[in-house]
C-alpha positions as CSV (number, residue, x, y, z in Angstrom):
1,M,-242.0,-43.2,-10.7
2,A,-243.7,-44.7,-13.6
3,R,-242.7,-44.6,-16.6
4,T,-245.6,-42.5,-18.5
5,R,-247.3,-43.7,-21.9
6,A,-246.1,-42.6,-24.9
7,A,-249.0,-41.1,-26.8
8,D,-248.4,-43.3,-29.8
9,F,-248.1,-46.8,-27.3
10,E,-250.5,-48.6,-29.6
11,E,-249.1,-47.5,-32.6
12,K,-245.9,-48.4,-31.8
13,Q,-247.2,-51.4,-30.8
14,H,-248.6,-52.6,-33.3
15,S,-245.2,-52.6,-35.6
16,I,-243.4,-54.5,-32.5
17,L,-246.0,-58.2,-33.7
18,I,-245.7,-57.4,-37.3
19,S,-242.2,-56.6,-37.0
20,A,-241.6,-59.4,-34.3
21,A,-243.5,-61.4,-36.5
22,A,-241.8,-61.4,-39.1
23,V,-238.9,-63.0,-37.0
24,F,-240.6,-65.5,-35.7
25,A,-241.8,-66.8,-39.2
26,E,-238.3,-66.7,-40.4
27,Q,-236.0,-67.6,-37.7
28,G,-238.0,-70.1,-35.9
29,L,-239.3,-69.9,-32.2
30,E,-236.2,-71.5,-31.1
31,K,-234.1,-68.6,-32.4
32,A,-235.4,-65.5,-32.9
33,S,-233.9,-63.3,-29.6
34,M,-235.4,-60.0,-28.7
35,S,-231.9,-58.7,-30.2
36,Q,-233.1,-59.5,-33.6
37,I,-236.3,-57.9,-33.5
38,A,-234.9,-55.4,-32.2
39,A,-233.3,-54.6,-34.6
40,Q,-235.4,-55.1,-37.4
41,L,-237.5,-52.6,-35.6
42,K,-234.0,-50.5,-35.2
43,V,-235.1,-50.2,-31.8
44,S,-232.9,-50.4,-28.4
45,K,-233.7,-53.7,-26.4
46,A,-234.4,-51.4,-23.3
47,L,-237.0,-50.2,-25.5
48,L,-238.9,-54.0,-26.5
49,Y,-238.8,-54.5,-24.0
50,H,-240.4,-51.6,-22.5
51,Y,-243.5,-52.8,-24.4
52,Y,-242.8,-56.9,-23.9
53,P,-240.9,-58.1,-21.2
54,S,-240.3,-61.1,-22.6
55,K,-239.6,-63.4,-25.6
56,D,-242.5,-65.2,-24.9
57,A,-245.6,-62.2,-23.8
58,L,-244.3,-61.5,-27.1
59,I,-245.8,-64.5,-28.9
60,F,-249.1,-64.5,-26.6
61,A,-249.5,-60.9,-27.6
62,I,-249.0,-61.5,-31.6
63,I,-251.6,-64.5,-31.3
64,N,-254.2,-62.8,-29.0
65,T,-254.3,-59.3,-31.1
66,H,-255.0,-61.8,-34.6
67,L,-257.2,-64.0,-32.5
68,V,-259.1,-60.5,-31.2
69,E,-259.4,-59.3,-34.5
70,L,-260.3,-62.0,-36.8
71,D,-263.1,-62.4,-33.7
72,A,-264.1,-60.2,-33.5
73,N,-264.0,-59.3,-37.9
74,V,-266.5,-62.9,-38.1
75,A,-268.3,-61.2,-35.4
76,A,-269.6,-57.8,-37.5
77,A,-269.7,-60.7,-40.5
78,D,-272.8,-62.5,-38.4
79,D,-275.9,-61.3,-39.9
80,K,-278.7,-62.4,-38.2
81,N,-281.0,-60.7,-40.2
82,L,-279.4,-63.2,-43.8
83,P,-280.8,-66.3,-44.6
84,A,-278.0,-68.5,-43.3
85,P,-275.6,-69.4,-46.4
86,A,-275.5,-66.5,-47.0
87,R,-274.5,-65.6,-43.6
88,L,-272.0,-68.9,-43.6
89,R,-270.4,-67.5,-46.6
90,K,-270.5,-64.2,-45.2
91,M,-268.5,-65.4,-42.6
92,V,-266.0,-66.7,-44.8
93,G,-265.1,-63.6,-46.8
94,A,-264.4,-62.0,-43.3
95,V,-261.5,-65.0,-41.9
96,L,-260.4,-64.8,-45.4
97,E,-260.1,-60.3,-45.1
98,C,-258.9,-61.0,-41.4
99,Y,-255.4,-63.5,-42.6
100,R,-254.6,-61.2,-46.1
101,G,-251.3,-59.5,-44.9
102,A,-251.0,-61.5,-41.7
103,D,-250.1,-64.7,-42.5
104,N,-247.1,-64.6,-40.5
105,Q,-248.9,-63.4,-37.3
106,H,-251.4,-66.8,-38.9
107,K,-247.9,-69.4,-38.6
108,L,-247.7,-68.4,-35.1
109,Q,-250.6,-69.0,-34.1
110,L,-251.2,-72.5,-35.8
111,N,-247.7,-73.3,-34.5
112,A,-246.2,-71.6,-31.1
113,T,-250.1,-72.2,-29.0
114,P,-248.1,-75.6,-27.8
115,A,-245.6,-73.2,-25.8
116,L,-247.3,-70.8,-24.9
117,S,-248.2,-71.1,-20.7
118,D,-251.2,-72.6,-19.0
119,E,-253.4,-69.2,-18.8
120,Q,-252.3,-67.7,-22.2
121,R,-253.3,-70.6,-23.8
122,N,-257.3,-70.8,-21.7
123,I,-256.7,-67.3,-23.2
124,I,-256.2,-68.4,-26.6
125,T,-258.2,-71.5,-26.9
126,D,-261.8,-69.4,-25.4
127,I,-262.0,-67.1,-28.4
128,E,-260.8,-69.7,-31.1
129,R,-263.6,-71.6,-29.1
130,R,-266.1,-68.5,-29.4
131,I,-265.2,-68.3,-33.3
132,V,-265.8,-71.9,-34.2
133,R,-268.9,-72.0,-32.4
134,R,-270.7,-69.1,-34.5
135,F,-269.5,-71.0,-37.6
136,S,-270.9,-74.0,-36.0
137,A,-273.9,-72.3,-35.2
138,V,-275.1,-71.1,-39.0
139,I,-273.3,-74.8,-39.7
140,R,-276.2,-76.4,-37.3
141,E,-279.1,-73.5,-38.6
142,I,-278.4,-75.8,-42.4
143,C,-278.0,-78.7,-41.8
144,P,-279.7,-79.7,-38.5
145,H,-278.9,-83.6,-39.7
146,L,-275.1,-82.6,-38.8
147,D,-276.1,-82.7,-35.4
148,K,-277.6,-85.3,-33.4
149,P,-276.9,-87.0,-31.5
150,E,-275.8,-91.0,-32.7
151,R,-273.9,-89.4,-35.1
152,P,-272.6,-86.0,-33.8
153,L,-270.8,-84.7,-37.0
154,L,-271.7,-80.9,-36.3
155,M,-267.8,-80.1,-35.1
156,P,-266.3,-82.2,-38.3
157,V,-267.9,-80.1,-40.8
158,T,-266.8,-76.7,-39.2
159,M,-263.6,-78.2,-38.7
160,S,-263.0,-79.5,-42.2
161,L,-264.0,-75.6,-42.6
162,F,-261.0,-73.7,-40.8
163,G,-258.8,-77.0,-42.5
164,M,-259.9,-75.4,-46.0
165,L,-259.5,-71.6,-43.9
166,N,-256.7,-72.0,-42.4
167,W,-254.2,-73.4,-45.5
168,V,-254.8,-70.8,-47.6
169,Y,-251.6,-68.9,-47.2
170,L,-250.0,-72.3,-48.1
171,W,-250.9,-71.3,-51.6
172,F,-252.9,-67.9,-51.8
173,K,-250.8,-65.9,-54.1
174,E,-251.9,-61.3,-53.4
175,G,-252.5,-60.4,-57.2
176,G,-253.2,-64.6,-58.7
177,S,-255.5,-66.5,-60.1
178,I,-258.0,-66.5,-58.3
179,T,-258.9,-63.5,-55.8
180,R,-259.9,-64.0,-52.1
181,E,-263.7,-63.0,-52.7
182,D,-263.2,-66.3,-55.2
183,Y,-262.4,-68.1,-52.7
184,A,-264.4,-67.6,-49.6
185,D,-267.6,-68.7,-52.6
186,V,-265.2,-72.0,-53.4
187,A,-265.0,-72.9,-49.5
188,T,-268.5,-71.9,-49.1
189,T,-269.9,-73.7,-51.4
190,L,-267.8,-76.9,-50.7
191,I,-270.0,-77.2,-47.0
192,L,-273.0,-75.8,-48.7
193,E,-272.7,-78.3,-51.1
194,G,-270.8,-81.6,-49.3
195,V,-273.0,-81.7,-46.1
196,K,-275.6,-82.9,-47.7
197,A,-274.4,-86.0,-49.1
198,V,-272.8,-86.1,-45.5
199,R,-275.2,-89.1,-43.5
């Protein structure tokens, strides 16, 4: 008979993903083990395997959950009633807010994707591309000249924005001299003003 799902199953899953991401960030993908993660959670290995049947499944769950949340937050921020520059700023702010407290998950996304199976990687790539397309659509609206077939610069500009956002965790300090809102303004302005000179 199959084991029934506990009422707090999703809450426990979330707790596992947070703790596991911290262990992976501290120990590295190769050294981190299910035993270490179970010890961090103060649960048995058997219980951990009840939620995630393998280390690979756990890594995928961390990255997938992080990206699904990011995708949902960006979609919610994508207000087509706003002028395109304000729309872009709101979406940039949503990304930075979603990254709050998620440095470990974000590091895993950037570093662990090659370790996933082809099927898992395809799922992750689909979400990432959906997020990128949402941003590139707004940037195209602001600067249509970036999307000319003879000089296709829309994707390089879009990915330059993600370059600014994705590496924030390396230098940003909560409570420091610049807030996430401040940096959302800076990153958006760099794109909005910078594209004017891109030809």
